[in-house]
C-alpha positions as CSV (number, residue, x, y, z in Angstrom):
1,M,124.1,-65.3,-187.2
2,R,122.6,-68.6,-188.1
3,T,119.0,-68.1,-186.8
4,P,116.6,-66.7,-189.4
5,V,114.7,-63.5,-188.6
6,L,111.2,-62.6,-189.8
7,L,110.7,-58.8,-190.0
8,L,107.1,-57.7,-190.2
9,V,106.7,-54.4,-192.0
10,Y,104.0,-52.1,-193.1
11,N,104.2,-48.3,-193.7
12,R,107.0,-47.0,-191.5
13,P,110.2,-46.7,-193.6
14,E,112.2,-44.8,-191.0
15,L,111.7,-47.4,-188.4
16,T,112.2,-50.3,-190.9
17,L,115.5,-48.7,-191.8
18,R,116.7,-48.5,-188.2
19,V,115.8,-52.1,-187.5
20,L,117.5,-53.5,-190.7
21,Q,120.6,-51.5,-189.8
22,R,120.7,-53.1,-186.4
23,L,120.2,-56.5,-187.8
24,M,123.2,-56.0,-190.1
25,E,125.3,-54.6,-187.3
26,C,124.6,-57.7,-185.2
27,G,125.6,-60.1,-187.9
28,V,122.2,-61.3,-189.0
29,T,122.5,-63.1,-192.3
30,T,119.1,-64.4,-193.1
31,V,116.1,-62.0,-193.0
32,F,112.6,-62.8,-194.2
33,I,110.4,-59.8,-194.9
34,S,106.6,-59.9,-194.7
35,G,104.5,-56.8,-195.3
36,D,100.9,-55.8,-195.2
37,G,99.2,-54.0,-198.1
38,A,98.3,-50.4,-198.3
39,K,94.9,-49.0,-197.2
40,N,94.8,-46.1,-199.6
41,S,96.9,-44.0,-202.0
42,T,98.6,-42.1,-199.2
43,D,99.4,-45.4,-197.5
44,L,100.7,-46.8,-200.8
45,A,103.5,-44.2,-201.0
46,K,104.7,-45.2,-197.5
47,T,104.5,-49.0,-198.2
48,N,106.5,-48.4,-201.4
49,E,109.2,-46.5,-199.4
50,V,109.4,-49.5,-197.1
51,R,110.0,-51.9,-200.0
52,A,112.6,-49.6,-201.4
53,C,114.3,-49.5,-198.0
54,V,114.3,-53.3,-197.9
55,E,116.1,-53.4,-201.3
56,R,119.0,-51.6,-199.7
57,F,119.7,-54.6,-197.5
58,S,119.4,-57.3,-200.2
59,S,122.6,-58.9,-199.0
60,I,120.9,-60.2,-195.9
61,V,117.3,-60.5,-197.1
62,A,116.5,-64.1,-198.0
63,A,112.9,-63.7,-199.2
64,E,110.1,-61.2,-199.3
65,R,106.3,-61.3,-199.5
66,Y,103.8,-58.4,-199.5
67,A,100.0,-58.5,-199.4
68,D,98.3,-57.0,-202.4
69,R,95.7,-55.5,-200.1
70,N,95.5,-54.4,-196.5
71,L,94.8,-57.4,-194.3
72,G,95.0,-55.6,-190.9
73,C,97.1,-56.5,-188.0
74,K,95.7,-59.9,-187.2
75,K,95.6,-61.5,-190.6
76,A,98.8,-59.9,-191.9
77,V,100.9,-61.1,-188.9
78,I,99.4,-64.6,-188.9
79,A,99.9,-64.9,-192.7
80,G,103.5,-63.7,-192.4
81,L,104.3,-66.2,-189.6
82,D,102.6,-69.1,-191.5
83,W,104.8,-68.2,-194.6
84,F,107.9,-67.9,-192.4
85,F,107.5,-71.3,-190.7
86,G,106.7,-72.9,-194.0
87,Q,110.4,-72.4,-194.8
88,V,112.2,-72.6,-191.4
89,D,112.1,-74.8,-188.3
90,E,112.7,-72.1,-185.8
91,G,113.2,-68.3,-185.9
92,I,113.1,-64.9,-184.4
93,I,110.2,-62.5,-185.1
94,L,110.5,-58.7,-185.0
95,E,108.1,-56.0,-186.0
96,D,109.4,-52.8,-187.7
97,D,109.3,-50.8,-184.5
98,C,111.2,-53.3,-182.3
99,L,114.9,-52.4,-182.0
100,P,116.8,-55.3,-180.5
101,S,119.8,-54.9,-178.3
102,P,123.1,-56.6,-179.4
103,H,122.5,-58.9,-176.3
104,F,119.1,-59.9,-177.7
105,F,120.5,-62.4,-180.2
106,P,122.8,-64.4,-177.9
107,F,119.9,-64.7,-175.5
108,M,117.6,-66.0,-178.3
109,H,120.2,-68.4,-179.6
110,S,120.8,-69.8,-176.2
111,L,117.2,-70.4,-175.2
112,L,116.1,-71.7,-178.6
113,D,118.8,-74.3,-178.3
114,R,118.0,-75.0,-174.6
115,Y,114.3,-75.4,-174.9
116,R,114.0,-76.8,-178.4
117,D,112.8,-80.2,-177.1
118,E,110.8,-78.8,-174.2
119,A,107.3,-78.8,-175.5
120,K,106.1,-76.8,-172.5
121,V,108.1,-73.8,-173.6
122,S,106.1,-72.2,-176.4
123,M,108.0,-69.1,-177.0
124,I,111.1,-67.0,-176.1
125,S,110.4,-63.3,-175.4
126,G,113.2,-60.7,-175.7
127,N,111.1,-57.9,-174.3
128,N,110.5,-57.3,-170.6
129,P,108.2,-54.3,-170.2
130,L,109.0,-54.1,-166.4
131,G,112.6,-53.3,-167.5
132,S,114.2,-55.7,-165.1
133,W,113.0,-58.6,-162.9
134,Y,115.5,-60.2,-160.6
135,S,115.5,-63.9,-161.1
136,E,117.9,-66.9,-161.0
137,G,119.3,-67.9,-164.4
138,D,118.6,-64.4,-165.9
139,H,115.3,-65.7,-167.3
140,F,112.0,-66.9,-166.0
141,F,108.7,-68.4,-167.2
142,S,105.3,-66.9,-167.6
143,R,101.9,-67.6,-169.3
144,I,102.1,-64.0,-170.6
145,G,104.6,-63.8,-173.4
146,H,105.7,-60.5,-175.0
147,I,105.8,-60.1,-178.8
148,W,108.0,-57.1,-179.1
149,G,110.9,-59.3,-180.3
150,W,110.3,-63.0,-179.7
151,A,111.1,-66.4,-181.1
152,T,109.5,-69.8,-181.4
153,W,109.7,-73.1,-183.2
154,K,107.8,-74.4,-186.3
155,D,106.1,-77.2,-184.3
156,R,104.8,-74.8,-181.6
157,W,103.5,-72.3,-184.2
158,Q,101.7,-75.0,-186.2
159,Q,99.6,-75.9,-183.2
160,F,98.1,-72.4,-183.1
161,D,94.6,-71.9,-184.4
162,P,93.7,-68.2,-183.9
163,E,89.9,-69.0,-183.8
164,L,90.6,-71.0,-180.6
165,P,88.0,-73.7,-181.1
166,A,88.5,-75.1,-177.6
167,L,88.0,-71.7,-175.9
168,Q,84.4,-72.1,-174.8
169,Q,85.0,-75.4,-173.1
170,F,88.1,-73.9,-171.5
171,I,86.0,-71.1,-170.1
172,L,83.3,-73.5,-168.9
173,N,86.1,-75.4,-167.0
174,H,87.1,-72.1,-165.3
175,G,90.4,-72.2,-167.3
176,F,91.3,-68.5,-166.8
177,E,90.5,-68.7,-163.1
178,R,92.6,-71.9,-162.7
179,A,95.5,-70.1,-164.3
180,F,95.4,-66.7,-162.6
181,G,93.2,-67.5,-159.6
182,P,89.7,-66.1,-159.1
183,T,90.8,-62.6,-159.8
184,R,89.8,-59.6,-161.9
185,F,93.0,-60.2,-163.8
186,A,91.6,-63.6,-164.9
187,E,88.3,-62.0,-166.0
188,N,90.1,-59.3,-167.9
189,R,92.2,-61.8,-169.8
190,K,89.1,-63.8,-170.6
191,Q,87.2,-60.8,-171.9
192,L,90.1,-59.5,-174.0
193,T,90.5,-63.0,-175.6
194,L,86.7,-63.2,-176.4
195,R,86.8,-59.7,-177.9
196,S,89.8,-60.7,-180.1
197,V,88.3,-63.9,-181.3
198,R,85.0,-62.1,-182.2
199,G,87.0,-59.6,-184.2
200,E,86.2,-56.6,-181.9
201,I,90.0,-56.0,-181.5
202,D,92.2,-56.4,-184.6
203,T,95.0,-58.3,-183.0
204,W,96.3,-61.8,-182.7
205,D,98.5,-61.8,-179.6
206,Y,95.6,-62.2,-177.1
207,Q,94.7,-65.3,-178.9
208,W,98.3,-66.5,-178.9
209,M,98.4,-65.9,-175.1
210,A,95.2,-67.8,-174.7
211,H,96.7,-70.6,-176.8
212,L,99.5,-70.9,-174.3
213,L,96.9,-71.3,-171.5
214,L,94.9,-73.9,-173.5
215,T,98.1,-76.0,-174.2
216,N,99.8,-75.5,-170.9
217,G,102.5,-73.6,-172.7
218,L,104.9,-71.0,-171.2
219,A,107.0,-68.1,-172.4
220,A,110.6,-67.6,-171.4
221,I,111.3,-64.0,-170.5
222,P,114.7,-62.2,-169.9
223,S,115.4,-60.7,-166.5
224,G,116.4,-57.5,-168.3
225,N,114.7,-55.9,-171.3
226,L,116.5,-56.6,-174.6
227,V,114.2,-54.8,-177.1
228,E,113.3,-51.1,-177.3
229,N,109.9,-50.3,-178.8
230,L,110.2,-47.4,-181.2
231,G,106.5,-47.4,-182.1
232,F,105.1,-45.2,-179.4
233,G,103.5,-42.3,-181.3
234,T,100.8,-41.6,-183.8
235,S,102.1,-44.1,-186.4
236,G,101.5,-47.1,-184.2
237,T,98.4,-49.3,-184.9
238,N,97.7,-50.3,-181.3
239,T,100.3,-48.3,-179.3
240,H,100.4,-44.5,-178.9
241,E,101.9,-42.7,-175.9
242,K,104.3,-44.8,-173.8
243,P,102.6,-45.7,-170.5
244,I,104.5,-44.7,-167.4
245,W,104.8,-48.3,-166.2
246,I,106.6,-49.6,-169.2
247,K,110.4,-49.5,-169.0
248,N,111.5,-49.2,-172.6
249,E,115.3,-48.9,-172.0
250,I,117.4,-51.9,-172.8
251,T,119.9,-53.6,-170.4
252,S,123.5,-52.5,-171.0
253,T,125.0,-55.8,-169.9
254,P,124.7,-59.3,-171.4
255,L,122.6,-61.8,-169.5
256,K,124.3,-64.8,-167.9
257,I,122.0,-67.7,-168.8
258,C,122.1,-70.7,-166.5
259,D,119.9,-73.6,-165.6
260,R,116.6,-73.0,-163.8
261,A,113.4,-75.0,-163.2
262,I,110.6,-74.5,-165.7
263,C,108.0,-73.2,-163.4
264,I,105.5,-70.3,-163.6
265,D,106.5,-66.9,-162.1
266,R,103.0,-65.9,-160.9
267,E,104.5,-63.0,-159.0
268,Y,105.8,-61.5,-162.3
269,E,102.4,-62.0,-163.9
270,M,100.6,-60.1,-161.2
271,N,103.3,-57.4,-161.0
272,F,102.9,-56.9,-164.7
273,E,99.1,-56.6,-164.3
274,L,99.2,-54.2,-161.3
275,A,101.9,-52.0,-162.9
276,K,99.6,-51.5,-165.8
277,R,96.6,-50.7,-163.6
278,A,98.5,-48.4,-161.4
279,N,100.5,-47.0,-164.4
280,R,103.7,-46.7,-162.4
281,S,106.9,-48.7,-162.1
282,S,106.7,-52.2,-160.8
283,E,107.8,-53.4,-157.4
284,Q,111.1,-55.3,-156.9
285,S,110.8,-59.1,-157.1
286,S,110.7,-61.2,-153.9
287,Q,114.0,-62.8,-155.0
288,W,115.6,-59.3,-154.8
289,F,114.5,-59.0,-151.2
290,V,115.7,-62.5,-150.4
291,E,119.2,-61.6,-151.7
292,L,119.1,-58.4,-149.7
293,G,118.1,-60.2,-146.5
294,R,120.6,-63.0,-147.1
295,N,123.6,-60.6,-147.4
296,E,122.8,-57.9,-144.8
297,T,124.5,-58.5,-141.5
298,R,123.2,-55.7,-139.4
299,K,121.2,-56.8,-136.3
300,L,117.8,-55.3,-135.7
301,K,115.2,-54.9,-133.0
302,I,112.0,-56.4,-134.5
303,L,108.6,-56.3,-132.8
304,T,105.9,-58.7,-134.1
305,I,102.2,-58.1,-133.4
306,N,99.5,-60.7,-133.7
307,S,96.2,-61.6,-131.9
308,T,97.7,-64.8,-130.4
309,D,100.9,-66.9,-130.7
310,I,99.2,-70.3,-131.3
311,G,96.3,-70.7,-133.6
312,G,95.8,-71.1,-137.3
313,G,98.2,-70.6,-140.2
314,A,98.9,-66.9,-139.6
315,E,99.8,-67.6,-136.0
316,K,102.0,-70.6,-136.9
317,L,103.9,-68.6,-139.5
318,A,104.3,-65.5,-137.2
319,L,105.7,-67.6,-134.3
320,M,108.1,-69.5,-136.6
321,L,109.4,-66.2,-138.0
322,H,109.8,-64.7,-134.5
323,C,111.8,-67.8,-133.3
324,Q,114.0,-67.8,-136.3
325,L,114.8,-64.1,-135.9
326,M,116.0,-64.7,-132.4
327,E,118.1,-67.7,-133.6
328,R,119.8,-65.3,-136.1
329,G,120.8,-62.9,-133.3
330,H,118.1,-60.2,-133.8
331,E,116.4,-58.8,-130.7
332,A,112.9,-60.0,-131.3
333,H,109.7,-59.4,-129.3
334,F,106.2,-60.7,-129.9
335,L,103.1,-58.8,-128.7
336,V,99.8,-60.7,-128.5
337,K,96.4,-60.3,-126.9
338,T,96.2,-63.9,-125.8
339,K,99.5,-65.6,-124.9
340,K,99.5,-69.4,-125.1
341,T,103.2,-70.2,-125.2
342,D,105.7,-69.9,-122.3
343,L,108.3,-68.0,-124.4
344,A,109.8,-65.1,-122.4
345,S,110.0,-63.0,-125.7
346,V,106.2,-63.2,-126.1
347,H,104.3,-60.5,-124.2
348,Q,100.6,-59.8,-123.7
349,I,99.5,-56.4,-125.0
350,S,99.1,-54.0,-122.1
351,T,96.4,-51.4,-121.7
352,D,99.0,-48.8,-122.4
353,W,100.4,-50.5,-125.4
354,K,102.0,-47.3,-126.8
355,Q,104.2,-47.1,-123.7
356,Q,104.9,-50.8,-124.0
357,I,106.2,-50.4,-127.6
358,A,108.2,-47.3,-126.6
359,E,110.0,-49.3,-123.9
360,L,110.8,-52.1,-126.4
361,D,112.1,-49.4,-128.8
362,P,111.9,-51.5,-132.0
363,D,113.6,-50.6,-135.3
364,V,110.6,-52.0,-137.2
365,I,107.2,-53.4,-136.4
366,H,105.8,-56.4,-138.2
367,V,102.0,-56.8,-138.0
368,H,100.3,-60.0,-138.8
369,N,96.8,-59.7,-137.5
370,L,95.6,-56.5,-135.7
371,H,92.0,-57.6,-135.4
372,D,91.1,-59.4,-132.2
373,S,93.8,-57.3,-130.5
374,S,93.5,-54.2,-128.4
375,I,95.6,-52.0,-130.7
376,E,93.7,-49.5,-132.8
377,L,94.4,-49.2,-136.5
378,A,94.3,-45.3,-136.4
379,A,96.7,-45.2,-133.5
380,L,99.1,-47.6,-135.2
381,A,99.0,-45.4,-138.3
382,E,100.2,-42.4,-136.2
383,L,102.9,-44.6,-134.7
384,S,104.1,-45.7,-138.1
385,E,105.2,-42.1,-138.8
386,R,108.0,-42.7,-136.3
387,I,108.6,-46.5,-136.6
388,P,108.3,-48.3,-140.0
389,V,105.5,-50.9,-140.0
390,L,105.5,-53.9,-142.3
391,W,102.1,-55.6,-142.5
392,T,101.4,-59.1,-143.8
393,L,98.0,-59.6,-145.3
394,H,96.9,-63.0,-144.0
395,D,93.2,-62.3,-144.5
396,T,90.7,-59.8,-145.9
397,W,90.1,-57.7,-142.8
398,L,91.8,-54.6,-144.2
399,I,89.8,-54.7,-147.4
400,S,86.4,-55.1,-145.8
401,G,84.2,-53.4,-143.3
402,S,83.5,-56.7,-141.4
403,N,84.3,-57.3,-137.8
404,E,83.4,-61.0,-137.7
405,H,85.0,-63.9,-139.6
406,A,84.9,-64.6,-142.4
407,F,85.5,-61.0,-143.4
408,Q,83.4,-59.9,-146.4
409,P,85.3,-58.0,-149.1
410,Y,82.1,-57.9,-151.2
411,P,79.1,-57.0,-148.9
412,T,76.5,-58.0,-151.5
413,Q,74.4,-60.2,-149.0
414,L,74.0,-57.6,-146.3
415,N,70.8,-55.9,-145.4
416,L,70.7,-52.1,-145.6
417,L,71.5,-51.5,-141.9
418,D,74.5,-53.9,-141.9
419,L,75.7,-52.5,-145.3
420,R,75.8,-49.0,-143.8
421,K,77.9,-50.3,-140.8
422,W,80.2,-52.2,-143.3
423,K,80.7,-49.1,-145.4
424,R,81.4,-46.8,-142.4
425,E,83.9,-49.3,-140.9
426,F,85.7,-49.8,-144.2
427,E,86.0,-46.0,-144.7
428,V,87.7,-45.8,-141.2
429,R,90.2,-48.5,-142.2
430,R,90.8,-47.0,-145.6
431,T,91.5,-43.5,-144.1
432,S,93.9,-45.0,-141.5
433,I,95.8,-46.9,-144.2
434,A,96.1,-43.8,-146.4
435,K,97.5,-41.8,-143.4
436,G,99.8,-44.5,-142.2
437,N,103.4,-45.2,-143.2
438,F,102.7,-48.9,-143.8
439,R,104.3,-51.3,-146.2
440,F,102.2,-54.3,-147.1
441,T,103.1,-57.8,-148.1
442,A,100.8,-60.7,-149.2
443,P,101.5,-64.4,-149.5
444,S,99.3,-64.8,-152.6
445,Q,98.8,-62.9,-155.9
446,W,95.1,-63.1,-155.3
447,M,95.5,-61.1,-152.1
448,R,97.8,-58.6,-153.8
449,E,95.2,-57.8,-156.4
450,M,92.3,-57.7,-153.8
451,F,94.2,-55.2,-151.7
452,F,95.2,-53.1,-154.7
453,N,91.5,-53.0,-155.8
454,A,90.5,-51.7,-152.4
455,H,93.3,-49.2,-151.6
456,R,95.3,-48.6,-154.8
457,I,98.4,-49.8,-153.0
458,V,100.5,-52.6,-154.5
459,P,101.6,-55.0,-151.8
460,F,104.9,-56.9,-152.1
461,H,104.9,-60.6,-152.4
462,V,106.3,-62.8,-149.6
463,P,105.1,-66.4,-150.0
464,N,104.2,-68.6,-147.1
465,A,106.4,-71.6,-146.2
466,V,106.5,-74.4,-143.7
467,E,109.4,-75.8,-141.7
468,K,110.5,-79.3,-142.3
469,V,109.4,-81.7,-139.6
470,E,109.9,-85.5,-139.2
471,A,106.8,-87.6,-138.9
472,K,105.9,-89.0,-135.5
473,E,103.8,-92.1,-135.6
474,A,100.3,-91.8,-134.3
475,E,97.2,-94.0,-134.0
476,Y,95.3,-93.9,-137.2
477,P,91.5,-94.6,-137.1
478,S,91.5,-95.9,-140.6
479,E,93.7,-97.6,-143.2
480,R,92.2,-95.8,-146.1
481,F,91.3,-92.2,-145.7
482,I,91.5,-88.7,-147.0
483,L,92.6,-85.9,-144.6
484,F,91.3,-82.4,-143.8
485,V,93.4,-80.3,-141.4
486,A,92.1,-77.0,-140.0
487,N,91.8,-75.0,-136.8
488,R,88.2,-76.0,-135.6
489,P,87.4,-77.8,-139.0
490,L,83.7,-78.2,-138.4
491,T,83.0,-74.5,-137.4
492,N,85.9,-72.5,-139.0
493,P,84.1,-69.8,-141.0
494,Y,86.9,-69.8,-143.6
495,K,86.5,-73.5,-144.3
496,D,83.6,-75.4,-145.7
497,F,83.1,-78.6,-143.7
498,E,79.5,-79.1,-144.8
499,T,80.4,-79.2,-148.5
500,L,83.3,-81.5,-147.7
501,K,81.0,-83.9,-145.8
502,K,78.4,-84.0,-148.6
503,G,81.0,-84.3,-151.4
504,W,82.8,-87.1,-149.5
505,I,79.5,-89.1,-149.1
506,R,78.6,-88.6,-152.8
507,A,82.1,-89.6,-153.9
508,N,81.8,-92.9,-152.0
509,E,78.6,-93.6,-153.8
510,K,80.5,-93.5,-157.2
511,P,81.9,-96.7,-158.6
512,G,85.7,-97.2,-158.9
513,T,86.8,-95.4,-155.7
514,D,86.8,-98.5,-153.4
515,G,85.5,-96.4,-150.6
516,F,87.5,-94.2,-148.2
517,D,87.0,-92.6,-144.8
518,L,87.3,-88.9,-144.0
519,V,89.6,-87.8,-141.1
520,C,89.5,-84.2,-139.9
521,L,92.2,-83.0,-137.5
522,G,91.9,-80.0,-135.2
523,G,88.4,-80.2,-133.7
524,R,86.4,-81.8,-130.9
525,P,86.4,-85.6,-131.3
526,L,83.5,-87.1,-133.2
527,T,82.7,-90.3,-135.2
528,E,79.9,-90.7,-137.8
529,T,79.1,-93.4,-140.3
530,H,77.7,-92.7,-143.8
531,A,77.2,-95.1,-146.6
532,G,79.4,-97.7,-145.0
533,R,82.4,-95.4,-144.5
534,T,83.4,-93.4,-141.4
535,L,83.9,-89.7,-140.6
536,F,86.5,-89.2,-137.8
537,V,87.1,-85.8,-136.2
538,L,90.2,-85.8,-134.0
539,D,91.6,-83.1,-131.8
540,R,94.6,-80.9,-132.5
541,K,97.8,-82.8,-133.3
542,T,101.5,-81.8,-133.1
543,P,103.2,-80.8,-136.4
544,E,105.0,-84.2,-136.3
545,E,101.8,-86.1,-135.9
546,V,100.1,-84.1,-138.7
547,R,103.0,-85.0,-141.0
548,A,102.5,-88.6,-140.2
549,F,98.7,-88.4,-140.9
550,M,99.4,-86.7,-144.2
551,E,101.9,-89.4,-145.2
552,R,99.5,-92.1,-144.4
553,S,96.5,-90.5,-146.1
554,L,95.4,-91.1,-149.7
555,L,95.3,-87.4,-150.3
556,V,94.7,-84.1,-148.4
557,V,91.6,-81.9,-149.0
558,Q,91.4,-78.1,-148.5
559,V,87.8,-77.1,-148.7
560,S,87.4,-73.4,-148.3
561,K,84.9,-70.5,-148.5
562,Q,87.7,-67.9,-148.4
563,D,91.4,-68.7,-148.2
564,N,94.7,-66.9,-148.9
565,A,97.7,-69.2,-149.0
566,P,96.9,-72.1,-146.6
567,L,99.8,-73.7,-144.8
568,A,97.9,-77.1,-144.8
569,V,98.4,-77.3,-148.6
570,L,102.2,-76.6,-148.2
571,E,102.4,-79.1,-145.4
572,A,100.7,-81.7,-147.6
573,H,103.1,-81.1,-150.5
574,A,106.1,-81.3,-148.1
575,A,104.8,-84.7,-147.1
576,G,104.6,-85.7,-150.8
577,K,100.8,-85.7,-150.9
578,R,98.6,-84.3,-153.6
579,V,95.7,-82.0,-152.7
580,V,92.1,-81.6,-153.8
581,A,91.0,-78.0,-153.0
582,S,88.5,-75.3,-153.7
583,L,88.9,-72.9,-156.6
584,D,89.2,-70.1,-154.1
585,G,91.6,-67.2,-153.2
586,G,95.3,-68.0,-153.5
587,I,94.8,-71.8,-153.5
588,P,95.3,-72.2,-157.3
589,E,98.7,-70.6,-157.0
590,L,99.9,-73.5,-154.8
591,M,98.7,-76.3,-157.1
592,D,100.7,-78.3,-159.6
593,E,99.4,-79.1,-163.1
594,T,97.6,-82.3,-162.0
595,E,96.0,-80.7,-158.9
596,M,94.8,-77.8,-161.1
597,G,92.4,-80.2,-162.7
598,W,91.0,-81.2,-159.3
599,L,90.0,-77.7,-158.2
600,H,86.3,-77.6,-157.4
601,E,83.8,-74.8,-157.3
602,I,83.2,-73.2,-153.9
603,Q,80.3,-74.8,-152.0
604,N,79.5,-77.2,-154.9
605,E,79.4,-80.7,-153.3
606,N,78.7,-82.4,-156.7
607,D,81.8,-80.8,-158.2
608,L,83.8,-81.8,-155.2
609,A,82.6,-85.4,-155.4
610,E,83.6,-85.5,-159.0
611,K,87.1,-84.1,-158.3
612,L,87.6,-86.5,-155.3
613,T,86.6,-89.4,-157.6
614,M,89.1,-88.2,-160.3
615,A,91.8,-87.9,-157.7
616,I,91.3,-91.2,-156.0
617,R,91.2,-93.0,-159.3
618,S,94.5,-91.5,-160.4
619,L,96.8,-91.4,-157.4
620,N,100.0,-92.1,-159.2
621,G,103.2,-90.7,-157.9
622,V,103.8,-87.9,-155.4
623,R,103.9,-84.2,-155.5
624,T,107.4,-83.0,-156.4
625,T,107.1,-79.3,-157.2
626,A,108.9,-77.4,-154.5
627,H,107.6,-74.4,-152.7
628,P,109.9,-71.7,-151.2
629,S,111.8,-72.8,-148.1
630,F,111.1,-71.1,-144.8
631,R,114.7,-69.9,-144.8
632,S,114.0,-67.9,-148.1
633,V,110.8,-66.5,-146.6
634,L,112.7,-65.4,-143.5
635,E,115.4,-63.7,-145.7
636,N,112.6,-62.1,-147.8
637,Y,111.2,-60.4,-144.6
638,L,114.7,-59.5,-143.5
639,G,115.2,-57.8,-146.8
640,H,112.1,-55.7,-146.2
641,Y,113.2,-54.9,-142.6
642,H,116.6,-53.8,-143.7
643,Q,115.3,-51.6,-146.5
644,L,112.7,-50.0,-144.2
645,T,115.3,-49.2,-141.6
646,D,118.1,-48.2,-144.0
647,D,119.3,-44.7,-143.1
């Protein structure tokens, strides 16, 4: 095997022996050994045994270095890697408790060759703690790399400064929140990194992971685990008992590596985080459910429930899904409190809705929004014992005690009386959820974490998507404008028109933007003039007209107080337009690398003005990163329906 291997050793001769034997069995011919020094006389005996063990494999050992004193995990590993990449241009790194599968080395060779000139790929991980993660190409990309058997290149390693001098500026720029959304996950990563840099944790890998974030780097990870960790036990420095969530077994079959786009698998990152917190096995990937739904031919009776059939993003997605199910030959019905379409398959919820559902006799019920309907959550929980219920989390109603939009998951601003009401209502919802036989899905990783924090239930991921529409020319009130699209844009409690208006006015006052108007679609017509430019509010447009407005605009803005995975952003991207948006909810997950730099703080008109100015000055090219197709989203839901109804 041509690729050099660095083996990091310390005081575990038995494990060192097993790993060296595996390296020889797999045909490794060039091994570099780097060892930390002993802490005391007892430790010295063990480190001497390790060195004697290494001597037995002198035929494959190219070079050795041992510290003359104990450096600790961080300094010893970094010194060993610096020494290694002072002699080689690329290589594999193993610790003495990492036993690679025979399939590990072909995987490493293939990806080291494939991504050698892709600067965005910072490392190749051979370990997958979730055990398996279904993905195209048998590998995927994450900002979280795993160091239980990994590889990198000399030029990537030489960029790494473990003191992270740019960290504070990165934090001030909300770097962790931009990467992982405004989540507890982002905060945890930030705090662990800070503690590591301050020396409170004797490790180096948190700094390396932060380095990936600071340099926009990614780790390539196998869809199946290729390295068994032997170090769980009292001899490990930072690992002791194996957590339940970690799948330590290695895949028995080789991976079939093929081409795939270099894009972040945010779903994997959140599954990884939530599996740790829940300390149980991870959920299946959304791609696994897509394949199940694509290949299953059984026809089902599917009942969809929502507050109405025409409205905002949740209503649009629910109606599209309902119509597509019928086109595929499923028996689909749609129950709503307020019916606005003339579709015969859409029914108003009757006063005796239980009897109504009994007569429809569905195989599965799919709930989008239950609030603003006449169906009680507790009664639906009872019904779910007989009929499986899939529930898509479009908003935060189920994780709050609020009854008015926008729902408040954190009731910090309430007075004592309202806080008591909030807590009482939330407890009612939490009890019903615990009693019900519900399966939850969420279109964003932010919502998955929020729901888990509230109910200790991990929702599955089903992303939002939009159908492709052709633009229909319309009358445009301006030749140079930015576009905001929302249901009731001026009064929508989830959006933030006031911040948008102030930020737009301030941006027009800055030099270098050449001035631009603001067009808002979806409200009561209005025209205002500010600083020589005009605000136009226009009424609701057809999807084809919205597409035309997006194509004609300079860019699209999505200014929110609370948002999940807004369809307006997906529609803008489908039209080839970039988006300036709030650093809120699941919005960062929809942004490309350029747009990530334009995310602005919630309700901060100065920051919005700055980001609008940046965007207007650099509108080069179009958005090209693809989101999931509506077909794949439909198949994802079908996969869930079929699994829930599988006898």
